[in-house]
C-alpha positions as CSV (number, residue, x, y, z in Angstrom):
1,M,-5.1,-9.8,-16.3
2,N,-8.2,-10.0,-18.4
3,L,-9.3,-7.2,-20.8
4,L,-12.0,-5.8,-18.5
5,R,-9.6,-5.5,-15.5
6,K,-7.1,-3.7,-17.8
7,L,-9.8,-1.3,-18.9
8,Y,-10.7,-0.5,-15.3
9,F,-7.0,0.0,-14.5
10,A,-6.5,2.4,-17.4
11,L,-9.7,4.4,-16.6
12,Y,-8.5,4.8,-13.0
13,I,-5.0,5.8,-13.9
14,I,-5.9,8.1,-16.8
15,L,-9.1,9.8,-15.6
16,F,-10.0,9.2,-12.0
17,K,-6.8,8.8,-9.9
18,K,-6.4,12.5,-9.1
19,T,-10.1,13.4,-8.6
20,P,-11.1,15.3,-5.4
21,E,-11.2,13.8,-1.9
22,D,-14.5,12.9,-0.3
23,Y,-14.3,15.7,2.2
24,R,-14.2,18.4,-0.5
25,P,-17.5,20.1,-1.3
26,F,-17.0,19.5,-5.0
27,A,-16.0,15.8,-4.7
28,L,-19.4,14.7,-6.0
29,F,-19.3,11.0,-7.1
30,F,-15.5,10.7,-7.6
31,P,-14.7,8.7,-4.5
32,T,-17.3,6.2,-5.5
33,I,-15.9,5.9,-9.0
34,R,-12.3,5.5,-7.6
35,R,-13.5,2.7,-5.3
36,Y,-15.4,0.9,-8.0
37,L,-12.5,1.0,-10.5
38,V,-9.8,-0.1,-8.1
39,K,-12.0,-2.8,-6.6
40,N,-12.6,-4.3,-10.0
41,Y,-9.0,-4.2,-11.2
42,L,-7.3,-5.6,-8.1
43,R,-6.4,-9.3,-8.0
44,K,-8.5,-9.6,-4.8
45,C,-10.4,-6.9,-2.9
46,G,-12.7,-7.0,0.1
47,E,-15.8,-4.9,0.9
48,N,-15.9,-1.2,1.8
49,L,-12.6,-0.2,0.3
50,R,-11.8,3.5,0.5
51,V,-9.5,5.0,-2.1
52,K,-8.1,8.4,-1.5
53,S,-7.0,10.8,-4.2
54,G,-3.8,10.0,-6.0
55,A,-3.6,6.4,-4.6
56,E,-1.7,4.1,-6.8
57,I,-1.9,0.3,-6.3
58,S,-0.8,-2.5,-8.6
59,P,-3.4,-4.8,-10.1
60,K,-1.4,-7.7,-8.7
61,S,-2.1,-6.6,-5.1
62,E,-4.7,-7.7,-2.6
63,V,-6.7,-5.6,-0.1
64,G,-9.0,-6.9,2.7
65,N,-12.3,-5.5,4.0
66,N,-12.8,-2.0,5.3
67,S,-9.3,-0.8,4.4
68,E,-8.2,2.5,3.1
69,L,-5.6,3.4,0.5
70,G,-4.2,6.7,1.6
71,T,-3.8,9.9,-0.4
72,R,-0.9,9.6,-2.9
73,C,0.0,6.1,-1.6
74,M,2.1,3.8,-3.8
75,I,1.7,0.1,-3.4
76,Q,3.7,-2.2,-5.7
77,S,2.7,-5.6,-7.1
78,H,2.6,-8.7,-4.9
79,C,1.6,-6.7,-1.8
80,S,-1.1,-7.9,0.5
81,I,-3.0,-5.4,2.7
82,G,-5.2,-6.9,5.4
83,S,-8.6,-5.9,6.7
84,N,-9.3,-2.7,8.7
85,V,-6.0,-1.1,7.6
86,I,-5.8,2.7,7.5
87,M,-2.9,4.7,6.1
88,G,-1.9,8.3,6.1
89,P,-0.9,10.2,3.0
90,D,2.2,9.4,1.0
91,V,2.7,5.8,2.2
92,K,5.0,3.7,0.0
93,I,4.9,-0.1,0.2
94,Y,7.5,-1.8,-2.0
95,S,7.7,-5.4,-3.2
96,R,10.8,-5.4,-5.4
97,N,14.4,-4.5,-5.2
98,H,17.4,-4.2,-7.4
99,R,19.8,-7.1,-7.7
100,Y,23.4,-6.0,-6.9
101,S,25.5,-9.1,-6.4
102,R,27.6,-8.9,-9.6
103,L,30.5,-6.4,-9.5
104,D,31.2,-6.7,-13.2
105,T,27.8,-5.4,-14.2
106,P,26.2,-2.1,-13.3
107,I,23.3,-2.4,-10.9
108,Q,20.8,-1.0,-13.3
109,Y,21.4,-4.0,-15.7
110,Q,21.2,-6.7,-13.0
111,G,17.4,-6.8,-12.9
112,K,15.1,-6.8,-10.0
113,K,14.0,-9.3,-7.5
114,Q,10.3,-9.7,-6.6
115,Y,9.2,-10.2,-2.9
116,N,5.9,-10.7,-1.2
117,T,5.2,-7.8,1.2
118,K,2.4,-8.2,3.7
119,V,0.5,-5.8,6.0
120,G,-1.7,-7.6,8.5
121,N,-5.2,-6.7,9.9
122,D,-6.1,-3.7,12.0
123,V,-3.0,-1.7,11.1
124,W,-2.6,2.1,11.3
125,I,0.2,3.3,9.0
126,G,1.1,6.9,9.6
127,A,1.9,9.6,7.0
128,S,5.0,9.2,4.8
129,V,5.8,5.7,6.0
130,I,8.0,3.4,3.8
131,V,7.7,-0.3,4.0
132,L,10.5,-2.1,2.2
133,A,10.2,-5.2,0.0
134,G,9.6,-8.5,1.7
135,V,8.6,-7.1,5.1
136,E,5.7,-8.6,7.0
137,V,3.8,-6.3,9.3
138,G,1.8,-8.2,11.9
139,D,-1.8,-7.6,13.1
140,H,-2.9,-4.7,15.3
141,V,0.3,-2.7,14.5
142,I,0.8,1.1,14.6
143,I,3.6,2.5,12.5
144,G,4.5,6.1,13.3
145,A,4.6,8.8,10.7
146,G,7.8,9.0,8.7
147,S,9.1,5.6,9.7
148,V,11.1,3.3,7.4
149,V,10.1,-0.3,8.0
150,T,13.1,-2.5,7.1
151,K,12.3,-5.7,9.1
152,D,9.2,-7.7,10.0
153,V,7.0,-6.1,12.7
154,P,5.4,-8.4,15.3
155,D,1.7,-8.3,16.2
156,Y,0.5,-5.5,18.5
157,A,3.8,-3.5,18.1
158,I,4.0,0.2,17.9
159,V,7.0,1.1,15.8
160,G,8.7,4.3,14.7
161,G,11.9,5.8,13.4
162,N,14.4,5.1,10.6
163,P,14.9,2.2,10.7
164,A,11.7,1.5,12.5
165,K,12.1,0.0,16.0
166,V,9.5,-1.3,18.5
167,I,8.6,1.4,20.9
168,K,6.1,-0.6,22.9
169,Y,3.3,-3.1,22.5
170,R,-0.4,-2.2,22.4
171,N,-1.4,-5.3,24.5
172,E,1.0,-4.7,27.4
């Protein structure tokens, strides 16, 4: 990551991450600044990004066009968010997990494994959803609030629960 991208990332995290939402009367120009900083520190970012207050996304992630980072969301590195994705507050999208195969070493000392986690296009992620590392969410998917997505989700599926299961398909 070059120096300018690091500067944008630091400014966002330190000064602008928790500025008021766009619907607040005193929001002023803060949503515009959040969008500008995040767009310029991400590895790849499309047009018309919306960044809600408290959103945290790794500089090693990618976001498509017309997508929204929900209030207080947390998106780890090596995550890809498609175009036209909306997410409720407190969404967590993970891309790494602890190694645990050795029984002679405590888990905390075994390191972590990095995965690529992907969210497709035209996806609605409800409030407080957790998407685990390495999962691929297809296109045109709806994930119900509070769900824990542990496995890949096919295109057009509506999923919910813990673990998330297909409830029905949007295109039936």
